[in-house]
C-alpha positions as CSV (number, residue, x, y, z in Angstrom):
1,M,202.2,144.9,119.7
2,G,201.8,143.5,115.9
3,S,203.2,144.2,113.0
4,P,201.1,147.3,111.1
5,N,200.1,144.9,107.8
6,I,199.0,142.6,110.3
7,R,196.8,145.3,111.4
8,I,196.0,146.3,107.8
9,C,194.9,142.3,107.3
10,L,192.5,142.1,110.2
11,L,191.0,145.6,109.4
12,I,190.6,144.3,105.7
13,L,189.0,140.9,106.8
14,L,186.8,142.5,109.5
15,L,185.2,145.0,107.6
16,S,184.4,142.0,104.5
17,L,181.9,140.8,106.8
18,P,178.8,140.9,108.2
19,I,179.3,143.3,111.4
20,T,177.8,142.6,115.0
21,V,177.2,145.0,117.5
22,L,178.6,143.9,120.3
23,F,176.5,146.2,122.8
24,A,172.8,146.2,123.6
25,E,172.3,149.6,122.7
26,Q,168.5,151.1,121.8
27,Q,168.2,152.7,118.5
28,T,166.2,154.3,116.4
29,I,165.5,153.5,112.7
30,Y,163.2,156.2,110.8
31,L,161.8,154.1,107.7
32,R,161.1,156.3,104.1
33,S,157.3,154.8,104.5
34,G,156.8,156.9,107.9
35,Q,157.2,153.7,110.6
36,I,159.6,154.5,113.5
37,L,161.7,151.4,114.6
38,R,163.1,151.2,118.6
39,G,165.5,148.3,119.2
40,E,169.5,146.9,118.8
41,V,171.4,147.2,115.7
42,I,172.5,143.1,116.5
43,Q,173.7,142.0,112.8
44,Q,174.5,144.2,109.1
45,T,175.7,143.8,105.9
46,A,176.3,146.4,103.0
47,T,172.5,145.6,101.9
48,T,170.1,144.7,105.2
49,M,169.7,145.4,109.0
50,Q,168.7,142.7,111.4
51,I,167.6,144.7,115.0
52,K,166.3,143.0,117.9
53,M,162.6,145.0,118.7
54,E,161.6,145.4,122.5
55,D,159.5,142.5,122.2
56,G,162.2,140.5,121.8
57,K,161.6,139.5,118.0
58,V,163.8,139.7,114.5
59,K,162.8,142.1,111.8
60,Q,165.3,142.4,108.8
61,L,165.1,145.2,107.2
62,N,166.7,146.9,103.8
63,K,169.0,149.6,103.7
64,K,167.3,151.5,100.7
65,D,163.6,151.6,103.3
66,I,165.9,153.4,106.0
67,Q,166.2,157.1,106.3
68,R,168.7,157.8,109.7
69,V,169.5,155.6,112.0
70,S,169.4,157.7,115.7
71,Y,170.5,156.8,119.1
72,K,167.7,159.5,120.8
73,E,164.2,158.9,121.8
74,P,162.1,159.4,119.1
75,T,160.2,163.1,119.7
76,V,156.3,163.0,120.5
77,Q,156.1,165.5,117.3
78,E,157.9,162.5,115.4
79,K,155.6,159.6,116.6
80,K,152.5,161.8,115.7
81,E,153.7,163.0,112.6
82,S,154.7,159.3,111.3
83,E,151.1,158.1,112.6
84,E,149.7,160.6,110.4
85,K,151.6,159.7,107.5
86,I,151.0,155.7,108.2
87,K,147.2,156.5,108.5
88,Q,147.5,158.5,104.6
89,Q,149.7,155.2,103.1
90,T,146.4,152.8,104.2
91,A,143.8,155.2,103.8
92,V,141.4,153.0,101.5
93,V,139.1,155.3,99.5
94,E,135.9,153.0,100.0
95,E,133.4,152.3,97.1
96,P,129.5,151.0,96.3
97,P,129.3,147.5,96.6
98,P,128.9,146.7,92.5
99,P,125.4,146.3,91.0
100,T,124.1,142.6,92.0
101,P,123.5,140.8,88.4
102,E,119.6,139.6,87.9
103,P,118.9,136.5,88.1
104,T,119.1,134.7,84.7
105,K,117.0,131.5,83.4
106,K,119.0,128.7,83.3
107,S,119.0,127.0,79.8
108,E,120.6,124.2,78.7
109,P,124.0,123.7,77.6
110,E,125.1,123.5,74.7
111,I,127.5,121.1,73.2
112,D,131.2,122.6,72.8
113,K,131.7,121.6,69.2
114,G,135.1,122.7,69.3
115,A,135.8,121.2,72.6
116,S,136.1,117.5,72.1
117,P,136.8,115.9,69.0
118,Y,134.3,113.0,69.6
119,A,131.2,116.2,69.9
120,I,129.4,115.5,66.8
121,D,126.7,118.7,65.8
122,Q,123.6,116.7,65.2
123,I,121.9,119.7,63.1
124,K,124.7,120.0,60.9
125,R,125.9,116.5,60.7
126,K,127.4,115.2,57.2
127,D,128.5,111.7,57.5
128,L,127.9,108.5,56.6
129,E,128.1,105.4,59.3
130,L,128.9,101.9,58.0
131,Y,128.8,99.3,61.2
132,F,128.9,95.2,60.9
133,G,127.8,92.5,63.7
134,A,127.6,89.3,64.3
135,G,126.8,87.0,67.0
136,L,124.5,84.0,67.9
137,G,120.8,83.9,67.3
138,T,117.5,81.9,67.2
139,Y,114.9,82.0,64.5
140,R,111.6,80.5,65.3
141,P,108.8,80.2,62.1
142,P,105.7,78.9,62.1
143,T,106.7,76.0,59.3
144,E,106.4,72.4,59.9
145,S,105.2,72.7,64.2
146,Y,101.9,75.3,62.3
147,F,101.5,72.5,60.1
148,D,102.0,69.7,62.6
149,H,99.5,71.9,65.3
150,A,96.9,71.9,62.1
151,S,96.8,68.4,60.7
152,A,96.4,67.5,65.1
153,K,93.2,69.7,64.5
154,I,91.7,67.8,61.9
155,N,92.4,64.3,63.3
156,A,91.2,65.2,66.4
157,L,87.4,66.0,64.1
158,N,88.0,62.3,62.4
159,G,88.6,60.6,65.8
160,V,92.0,60.9,65.8
161,P,94.5,61.5,68.7
162,T,98.0,63.7,68.1
163,Q,100.2,64.8,70.4
164,V,102.5,67.4,68.8
165,D,105.0,68.2,71.2
166,D,107.0,71.9,72.0
167,P,109.7,72.6,69.3
168,L,113.3,72.5,70.4
169,Y,115.7,75.6,69.0
170,K,119.0,75.8,69.1
171,R,120.6,78.3,67.7
172,G,122.8,79.7,65.1
173,L,124.6,81.9,63.6
174,A,123.8,85.7,63.5
175,Y,124.6,88.7,61.9
176,S,123.5,92.5,61.0
177,M,125.1,95.1,59.0
178,G,123.8,97.9,57.4
179,L,124.6,102.4,56.7
180,I,123.2,105.1,57.5
181,Y,124.0,108.6,56.0
182,Y,122.9,112.0,58.0
183,W,122.3,114.9,55.7
184,K,121.2,118.0,58.1
185,K,118.4,116.7,60.2
186,F,117.8,113.3,58.0
187,A,118.9,109.9,58.2
188,F,118.9,107.2,55.7
189,G,119.4,104.2,56.4
190,L,119.4,100.9,54.3
191,T,119.8,97.7,57.0
192,G,120.4,93.9,56.3
193,N,120.1,91.1,59.4
194,H,120.3,87.0,59.2
195,F,118.8,84.7,62.2
196,G,119.5,81.2,61.4
197,G,119.2,78.2,63.6
198,K,118.0,74.5,64.1
199,T,114.4,73.0,65.2
200,S,113.8,69.9,66.1
201,E,110.0,68.8,65.8
202,R,108.5,65.4,67.3
203,M,104.4,64.2,66.5
204,T,102.9,61.7,67.2
205,V,99.3,59.9,66.2
206,Y,97.2,57.8,68.3
207,G,95.9,54.8,65.6
208,G,93.1,52.1,66.4
209,N,93.8,48.3,66.7
210,S,97.6,49.4,69.0
211,S,98.6,51.8,66.1
212,L,100.8,54.8,66.1
213,Q,103.0,57.0,64.3
214,E,105.7,58.9,65.8
215,F,107.4,62.0,63.6
216,K,110.6,63.6,64.6
217,G,113.7,65.5,62.8
218,T,116.4,68.0,62.9
219,F,116.6,70.6,61.0
220,P,118.1,74.1,60.1
221,E,116.0,77.1,59.1
222,K,117.4,80.6,58.6
223,Q,115.8,84.2,57.6
224,N,117.5,87.0,55.9
225,S,115.9,90.8,55.8
226,L,116.2,94.3,54.4
227,K,115.4,97.3,55.5
228,L,115.7,101.2,54.3
229,D,114.0,103.5,56.0
230,V,114.4,107.3,56.6
231,S,114.2,108.6,59.7
232,Y,113.6,112.9,60.8
233,L,115.4,115.0,63.8
234,A,112.4,116.1,66.0
235,F,114.5,116.8,69.1
236,S,118.4,117.3,70.1
237,N,119.5,118.3,72.9
238,Q,122.9,117.7,74.7
239,R,122.1,114.2,76.3
240,V,119.3,113.1,73.4
241,D,118.5,112.4,69.8
242,I,114.6,111.1,69.0
243,R,114.3,110.6,65.2
244,P,111.2,109.5,64.0
245,S,111.4,106.9,61.5
246,F,109.6,105.5,58.6
247,G,110.4,102.0,56.7
248,Y,109.9,99.3,53.9
249,S,111.3,96.3,54.8
250,Q,110.8,92.5,53.2
251,F,111.4,89.3,55.0
252,W,113.0,86.6,53.7
253,G,112.6,82.8,55.3
254,K,113.7,79.3,54.4
255,T,113.4,76.0,56.1
256,E,114.7,73.4,54.2
257,D,114.5,69.4,55.8
258,N,116.0,66.2,54.5
259,S,116.1,64.1,57.7
260,T,112.1,64.0,59.2
261,T,110.7,60.5,59.7
262,A,108.3,58.8,60.4
263,N,107.2,55.0,62.2
264,D,104.3,53.2,61.6
265,Y,103.6,50.8,64.5
266,F,101.4,48.2,64.8
267,A,100.6,46.0,67.6
268,N,104.1,46.8,68.8
269,S,105.4,45.7,65.8
270,L,107.2,48.0,63.4
271,F,105.1,48.2,59.9
272,D,106.5,50.3,57.6
273,V,109.2,53.1,57.4
274,M,107.8,57.5,56.0
275,K,110.9,59.9,54.4
276,F,110.1,63.2,54.0
277,N,111.9,66.2,52.7
278,Y,110.4,69.8,52.9
279,N,110.8,73.0,51.3
280,I,109.1,75.9,52.8
281,L,109.9,79.5,51.9
282,E,108.3,82.8,53.1
283,I,108.6,86.3,51.5
284,L,106.6,89.2,54.0
285,K,107.3,92.7,53.1
286,G,105.8,95.9,54.1
287,P,105.9,99.0,55.9
288,S,107.6,99.4,59.5
289,I,106.8,103.2,61.1
290,G,108.6,103.6,64.6
291,V,111.0,105.9,67.2
292,K,114.8,105.9,67.1
293,T,116.5,107.3,70.0
294,T,119.8,107.8,71.3
295,I,121.2,108.5,74.5
296,R,124.6,109.8,75.2
297,L,126.4,108.7,78.1
298,G,129.5,110.8,78.3
299,E,131.4,112.1,76.0
300,R,132.2,108.4,74.8
301,W,129.4,105.9,75.5
302,E,125.9,106.1,72.9
303,D,123.3,104.1,73.6
304,R,120.3,104.2,70.4
305,I,117.2,102.4,71.3
306,E,114.7,101.3,68.2
307,L,111.4,100.4,68.3
308,H,109.0,99.6,65.2
309,Y,105.4,98.3,64.2
310,L,105.6,96.2,61.3
311,S,101.9,96.0,58.5
312,L,103.7,92.6,56.7
313,T,101.7,90.9,53.8
314,G,103.2,87.6,52.0
315,A,103.0,84.6,51.2
316,Q,104.6,80.4,52.2
317,Y,105.0,77.8,49.6
318,A,105.3,74.6,51.4
319,A,106.7,71.8,49.0
320,T,106.6,68.4,50.8
321,V,108.1,65.2,49.0
322,G,107.2,61.9,50.8
323,T,107.5,57.8,50.4
324,T,106.0,54.9,52.3
325,V,107.4,51.8,51.7
326,T,106.8,48.7,54.2
327,T,108.6,46.8,56.4
328,D,108.1,43.1,54.1
329,A,108.6,45.7,51.4
330,S,105.0,44.6,49.6
331,F,103.9,48.3,49.4
332,F,106.1,51.3,48.0
333,D,104.2,55.2,48.1
334,Y,105.6,57.7,46.4
335,Y,103.6,61.6,47.0
336,R,104.0,65.5,46.9
337,T,102.0,67.8,48.8
338,D,101.6,71.5,47.5
339,L,100.3,74.0,50.0
340,T,99.9,78.2,49.5
341,T,99.2,80.3,52.5
342,T,98.6,83.6,52.3
343,W,98.2,85.7,55.1
344,T,99.1,89.3,56.7
345,A,101.4,89.4,59.6
346,K,101.2,92.6,62.6
347,G,103.9,92.7,65.1
348,F,106.8,94.8,65.8
349,N,111.1,95.6,65.0
350,F,113.3,95.8,68.8
351,S,116.7,97.0,68.8
352,N,119.4,98.3,71.4
353,K,123.3,99.0,70.9
354,L,125.3,100.4,73.2
355,F,128.1,102.0,71.5
356,Y,131.5,102.8,72.9
357,R,133.4,105.4,70.8
358,W,137.1,104.2,70.4
359,T,138.2,107.0,68.7
360,P,136.0,109.9,66.9
361,T,135.3,108.0,63.7
362,I,135.4,103.9,65.5
363,S,133.1,102.6,67.5
364,F,132.9,98.9,68.5
365,W,129.1,98.0,69.9
366,V,127.5,95.3,71.4
367,G,123.4,94.7,71.1
368,I,120.2,93.3,71.2
369,Q,117.8,92.5,67.8
370,L,114.2,91.1,67.9
371,F,111.7,90.6,65.3
372,E,108.5,89.5,66.4
373,W,104.7,89.2,64.8
374,K,101.5,87.1,64.5
375,Y,99.9,86.2,61.2
376,S,96.4,86.1,60.0
377,V,95.4,83.0,56.8
378,N,94.2,85.1,54.3
379,S,93.7,81.7,51.9
380,I,95.5,78.3,52.1
381,G,95.3,76.3,48.7
382,Q,96.2,72.5,49.0
383,R,97.4,70.2,46.0
384,F,98.1,66.6,46.1
385,Q,99.7,64.2,44.4
386,G,100.5,60.4,44.7
387,L,101.0,56.8,43.1
388,G,97.4,56.3,44.2
389,D,96.4,58.4,42.3
390,I,96.8,57.5,39.3
391,T,94.6,54.5,39.5
392,S,92.3,55.8,42.0
393,P,92.3,59.7,42.0
394,P,89.9,61.8,44.6
395,T,86.8,62.6,43.4
396,L,85.6,66.8,42.7
397,D,83.4,66.6,46.1
398,V,86.8,65.3,48.3
399,V,89.4,67.7,47.0
400,I,87.0,70.5,47.5
401,L,85.6,69.6,50.9
402,S,89.4,68.3,51.9
403,N,90.8,72.0,50.9
404,I,87.1,73.7,52.9
405,L,88.1,72.0,55.8
406,I,92.6,72.7,55.9
407,E,91.8,76.4,54.8
408,T,89.3,76.6,58.1
409,T,91.4,74.7,60.0
410,A,94.3,76.6,59.3
411,K,92.7,79.9,59.5
412,S,91.7,79.0,63.1
413,T,95.2,77.7,64.4
414,P,97.3,80.9,65.9
415,A,100.8,81.2,64.0
416,T,103.6,83.4,65.1
417,S,107.8,84.3,63.7
418,R,110.0,85.1,66.6
419,A,113.6,86.3,65.8
420,S,116.5,87.4,68.4
421,S,119.8,87.7,68.6
422,L,122.7,89.2,70.5
423,E,125.8,90.9,69.0
424,F,129.1,92.5,68.8
425,G,130.2,95.1,66.3
426,V,132.1,97.7,64.9
427,M,130.9,101.0,62.9
428,K,133.2,103.2,60.5
429,R,132.0,106.5,60.7
430,F,133.1,109.1,57.0
431,E,133.0,112.6,57.7
432,L,131.4,114.0,54.1
433,S,132.6,117.9,52.9
434,Q,130.1,120.1,54.6
């Protein structure tokens, strides 16, 4: 027998621990929900009770959910009342199914103007875009090559075979800049373009008695243009904008050739040397009509495509200064030729720029640009002056016949102009107050 104090301590310790029932006796647990459970109480605390069900499963109950516990088997009446109570609690009131909504016509999804900082309301926009791009381009105008082909035709009429090689073009600097002001459905644009490059020409004239003349030179050429246009937003959705456009353009083309030379061979020997300076200026202007299309490729990518039909009129002014000296210095001549050609031109301008919107107001872009048109000569006039004309001026009939021949030949000689570029650039958009 232990001491009474030790017994009390052991009793307190046992009461503070979870009570494990060591005897396996079935009990009936009546829950407040009406459910009746039958099993062995294997463990309990002050708030929970674990019972081992007749199928071997262990279930934990909260004591607050227990109404009472009994060692007796539940009566038939208790089981019946339990089943009815559970049925009443689990019964579900059946409701009629909701009416089927009528199918609605699928409409084009609208842009959520507040969903993204990159979204722009094309119909209500009021902002200004400034852009600049630079790259490589070519400029192929009808300057010296055009006059070479016309001269070859005149030489052929005089029985002098002439060979004109296709010119060679070297790429040069190209750049563009402009601004576009958007006001609701209208857009007003001002665009400037520059194309530059170098052209290499070669022409050979075969004469009788082993005579041969070879002309060749490499010289820079450039073209600048300015266009003012207005467009209207005729169609717009989440992906595409279409804007018919009307504009007015002016082009300035310039060729400065200080390098072309000609060697005159006779009987396989150099007979004389010629040096030429060409200064050619062309001015064209006229209206254009076309369409501007914007295709949005997601949130940040945008493809802008433009196609315009050009109808131009203008003139080309060519001044040629030449000197000729024989190898033995027995002969020297200086002469100047002025040609004024008026013509019309029909062609197109194509542009495609792919934009990446780095921020809502700053974009980077890469694009191609192409100008091309064909000429129709209206008139051509020539004025020739040389040292030989002082002592032996040409007669009037020779001058008239010469001008008629030149104009007729010029009108039958095809002339085209082509300028193209590949550029990389940046655009800044300024949001203006509504």
